[in-house]
C-alpha positions in Angstrom: -36.8 -13.7 -18.3 -36.9 -11.2 -14.9 -34.2 -14.1 -14.2 -31.6 -12.6 -17.4 -32.2 -9.1 -16.8 -30.8 -9.9 -13.1 -27.8 -11.0 -14.0 -26.8 -9.1 -16.0 -27.8 -5.9 -14.1 -25.3 -8.2 -11.5 -22.8 -8.2 -14.2 -23.2 -4.2 -14.4 -22.8 -3.1 -11.2 -19.8 -5.4 -10.7 -17.5 -4.0 -13.6 -19.3 -0.3 -12.2 -17.4 -1.2 -8.1 -13.9 -0.9 -9.3 -14.4 2.1 -11.5 -15.3 4.2 -8.4 -12.8 2.4 -6.8 -10.2 3.9 -9.5 -12.3 7.7 -9.4 -12.0 7.6 -5.7 -8.1 7.2 -6.0 -8.0 9.5 -7.8 -9.3 12.5 -6.6 -8.2 11.4 -3.5 -4.2 12.5 -5.3 -6.2 16.0 -6.4 -6.4 16.6 -2.5 -3.2 15.8 -2.7 -2.0 17.6 -4.8 -4.0 20.8 -3.4 -2.7 20.7 -0.5 0.9 20.0 -1.1 1.6 23.9 -0.6 1.5 22.6 3.3 4.1 20.8 3.2 6.2 22.2 0.3 5.4 25.6 0.0 8.0 26.4 -2.8 7.0 24.2 -5.0 7.0 24.8 -8.7 6.1 22.3 -10.7 4.3 18.6 -9.6 3.5 15.3 -10.5 2.2 12.4 -8.4 2.8 8.9 -9.2 0.8 6.1 -7.9 1.4 2.6 -9.6 -2.0 0.4 -10.6 -1.6 -2.4 -7.4 -1.4 1.6 -5.3 1.0 0.1 -3.1 3.8 2.5 -4.6 3.8 6.1 -5.1 5.7 8.6 -6.9 6.4 12.6 -5.7 8.1 14.4 -8.4 8.7 18.3 -7.2 10.4 21.2 -9.2 11.6 23.4 -6.2 14.8 25.2 -6.9 14.4 25.8 -3.3 14.0 22.6 -1.7 16.0 21.1 -3.5 19.7 22.8 -1.3 17.9 21.5 1.8 20.0 19.5 3.5 18.8 15.3 3.2 17.3 15.7 7.3 15.4 18.4 5.6 14.0 16.8 3.0 13.8 13.7 5.5 11.4 15.8 7.3 9.6 16.5 5.0 9.5 13.3 3.0 8.0 12.3 6.6 5.3 15.1 6.0 4.5 14.9 3.2 3.5 10.6 4.5 2.1 11.5 6.9 -0.6 14.1 4.4 -1.5 11.4 2.3 -1.9 9.4 4.4 -4.6 11.0 6.3 -6.1 12.2 3.3 -6.4 8.3 1.9 -7.3 6.8 5.2 -6.5 3.8 7.2 -6.8 1.3 4.5 -5.1 2.3 1.7 -3.0 0.3 -0.3 0.7 2.6 0.2 3.0 0.7 1.3 6.6 3.1 -0.3 7.1 5.6 -1.6 9.6 8.8 -2.6 10.2 12.2 -3.0 11.9 13.2 -6.0 13.0 16.9 -6.5 14.3 18.7 -9.0 15.9 22.0 -9.9 14.1 22.5 -12.8 10.6 23.5 -13.1 9.8 23.4 -15.6 11.0 18.8 -15.3 8.7 16.6 -18.0 10.4 13.7 -16.8 9.3 11.4 -13.9 13.1 10.6 -13.7 15.2 13.7 -14.2 18.6 13.5 -14.5 19.4 15.7 -11.1 17.1 14.5 -9.5 17.5 14.1 -5.2 15.0 10.7 -3.9 14.8 10.1 -0.6 11.6 7.9 0.7 8.5 8.4 2.3 8.5 6.2 5.1 4.4 5.0 5.0 6.0 1.7 6.6 6.7 3.6 10.0 3.7 6.0 9.3 1.9 3.0 9.3 1.7 1.7 12.4 
């Protein structure tokens, strides 16, 4: 009888662990979202999507001011955002690639906005 109870407890614990890991990452994503103004002070809307395997992050922001920034400025801000994400998620994160997509429509509800301008996040360089 004790053996069955121990097996059931072990099985329940193994199912609970992935849920905790998932919640941990979701909590970190909320922290990233709350900290977004430090990198993009003029943004009006935000969406963050992380693939199921946790290797790709996509940030879509509605920001009229940043939309017209130069490609160099967009690359600089994508790098700063990547550094913010790396600090919050920690060294053991699985992120390998990412992108910042900027739209001038602050009411955008799509992950692929028609006017979106995409800039890669250099996670591979930031992990070195």
